C-alpha positions as CSV (number, residue, x, y, z in Angstrom):
1,M,68.3,120.2,128.1
2,A,72.0,120.0,127.7
3,S,74.2,123.1,128.2
4,F,73.6,125.7,125.5
5,P,75.9,128.5,124.6
6,V,73.2,130.8,126.0
7,S,72.9,132.6,129.3
8,P,71.3,130.7,132.2
9,E,68.6,133.4,132.4
10,R,67.5,132.8,128.8
11,I,67.5,129.0,129.5
12,A,65.3,129.6,132.6
13,A,62.9,131.8,130.6
14,L,62.6,129.2,127.9
15,A,61.9,126.5,130.5
16,A,59.3,128.7,132.1
17,R,57.6,129.3,128.7
18,M,57.7,125.5,128.0
19,A,56.1,124.8,131.4
20,A,53.4,127.5,130.8
21,L,52.5,125.9,127.5
22,G,52.6,122.4,128.9
23,V,55.5,121.3,126.6
24,R,57.8,118.7,128.2
25,E,61.3,117.6,127.0
26,D,59.9,114.1,126.8
27,D,57.4,115.2,124.2
28,L,60.1,116.4,121.8
29,D,61.7,114.3,119.1
30,E,65.1,115.8,118.2
31,K,67.2,114.9,115.2
32,F,70.4,116.4,113.9
33,V,71.2,116.6,110.2
34,R,73.7,118.3,108.0
35,S,73.0,122.0,107.3
36,G,73.3,123.6,104.0
37,G,74.4,127.0,102.7
38,P,77.1,129.2,104.1
39,G,79.2,128.1,107.0
40,G,82.1,126.5,105.3
41,Q,83.6,123.2,106.4
42,N,81.7,123.2,109.7
43,V,78.3,122.8,108.1
44,N,79.5,120.3,105.6
45,K,81.1,118.0,108.1
46,L,79.0,118.3,111.2
47,S,75.3,117.8,111.8
48,T,74.4,121.3,113.0
49,C,70.8,121.5,111.7
50,V,68.2,120.6,114.3
51,L,64.8,119.0,113.4
52,L,62.4,119.2,116.3
53,V,59.0,117.6,116.4
54,H,56.4,118.1,119.2
55,R,54.8,114.6,119.3
56,P,51.4,115.5,120.8
57,T,50.6,118.1,118.2
58,G,52.9,116.8,115.4
59,T,54.3,120.3,114.9
60,P,57.8,120.2,113.2
61,V,60.5,122.9,113.4
62,K,63.8,123.0,111.5
63,C,66.6,125.3,112.6
64,Q,69.9,125.8,110.9
65,T,70.4,129.5,111.7
66,T,73.8,129.3,113.2
67,R,76.9,127.1,112.8
68,S,76.6,125.9,116.4
69,Q,74.4,122.9,117.1
70,A,73.8,123.8,120.7
71,L,72.6,127.3,119.8
72,N,70.4,125.8,117.0
73,R,68.8,123.5,119.6
74,F,67.9,126.5,121.8
75,L,66.5,128.5,118.8
76,A,64.5,125.5,117.6
77,R,62.8,125.2,120.9
78,R,62.0,128.9,120.9
79,L,60.6,128.6,117.4
80,L,58.5,125.6,118.4
81,L,57.0,127.5,121.4
82,E,56.2,130.5,119.1
83,K,54.4,128.1,116.7
84,L,52.4,126.5,119.4
85,E,51.4,129.8,120.9
86,R,50.2,131.1,117.5
87,S,48.1,128.0,116.9
88,Q,46.6,128.2,120.4
89,S,45.7,131.9,119.9
90,A,44.2,131.2,116.5
91,V,41.9,128.6,118.0
92,A,40.9,131.1,120.7
93,D,40.3,133.9,118.2
94,A,38.1,131.6,116.1
95,A,36.0,130.7,119.1
96,R,35.7,134.4,120.1
97,A,34.7,135.3,116.6
98,R,31.9,132.6,116.5
99,T,30.6,133.9,119.9
100,E,30.6,137.5,118.6
101,K,28.8,136.5,115.4
102,T,26.0,134.7,117.3
103,R,25.7,137.7,119.7
104,R,25.3,140.1,116.8
105,Q,22.7,137.8,115.1
106,K,20.6,137.5,118.3
107,R,20.8,141.2,119.2
108,R,17.5,143.0,119.1
109,R,17.1,145.7,116.5
110,S,16.1,149.2,117.3
111,R,12.5,150.2,116.2
112,R,13.9,152.5,113.6
113,A,16.3,149.8,112.1
114,K,13.4,147.3,112.1
115,D,11.1,149.7,110.3
116,Q,13.8,150.4,107.7
117,M,14.5,146.7,107.2
118,L,10.8,146.0,106.7
119,A,10.4,148.9,104.3
120,D,13.4,147.6,102.2
121,K,11.8,144.1,102.2
122,A,8.5,145.6,100.9
123,R,10.3,147.6,98.2
124,R,12.1,144.4,97.1
125,A,8.8,142.4,97.0
126,D,7.2,145.1,94.8
127,T,10.2,145.0,92.4
128,K,10.0,141.2,92.2
129,Q,6.2,141.4,91.7
130,L,6.7,143.7,88.6
131,R,9.1,141.1,87.1
132,R,6.5,138.3,87.1
133,R,5.1,136.9,83.9
134,V,1.8,138.4,82.9
135,E,-1.0,135.9,82.6
136,G,-3.0,136.0,79.4
137,D,-6.7,136.7,79.4
């Protein structure tokens, strides 16, 4: 990473997060395009917007928050890491939910709950029996 107008501590923290998630600088495609909106002549003449794509996952991020290209580069990397963390936690949550569902389904019922469930089934069967067509003599 080039020098950002950010403190070295923040750069080190960002590098540590990238290492923890397994994101390398070589995996990132970085493009610079012209920003839009407020910012005056700076955004109209310079390419301050950062397009960042993480090649292994295909996750894109676009950052044009500030007028500074260097600061936008830092912010884009931070946004990318947040996106990747969210997607990884969503996968883990889905797996945990599936495990819990099967655990609930396989759990043994108490005797009272089982008796209640069987009584409900019998009541439902009687109701359905009454709805049947009457056979003619």
